[in-house]
C-alpha positions in Angstrom: 85.0 72.2 204.7 88.2 74.1 205.2 90.4 74.6 202.6 94.4 75.0 203.0 96.2 77.9 202.1 98.6 77.6 200.1 102.6 77.8 201.3 103.5 81.1 201.0 107.0 81.3 198.9 109.5 84.1 199.3 111.7 85.0 196.9 115.1 86.5 197.1 116.1 90.2 195.4 118.2 88.1 193.2 115.5 85.7 192.4 113.5 88.8 191.5 115.9 90.1 189.3 116.6 86.9 187.3 112.8 86.7 186.8 112.8 90.4 185.6 115.9 90.0 183.3 113.9 87.0 181.7 111.4 88.8 180.9 112.8 91.8 179.3 115.9 90.6 178.4 114.0 86.4 176.9 110.3 88.0 176.5 109.2 85.7 179.1 105.4 86.5 179.8 103.8 86.7 183.2 102.2 83.2 182.8 105.9 81.7 182.3 107.4 83.3 184.9 105.2 82.4 187.5 105.4 78.0 185.8 109.4 78.5 186.5 108.8 80.5 189.9 106.0 79.1 192.2 104.8 82.7 192.1 101.4 83.6 191.9 99.5 86.0 189.7 99.9 89.0 192.2 103.6 88.2 192.6 104.9 88.3 189.7 103.1 91.4 188.3 104.7 93.4 191.2 108.7 91.9 189.9 
């Protein structure tokens, strides 16, 4: 049984900034950003 890895997503600086603005200005949670962007929890908490 081999597990396939989830394909790694890459985000531009602009995308990261947009997600950070959503969190700060609009009150989005980490979970909401993960749902919108498709990013994992580690990537989201580093933004």
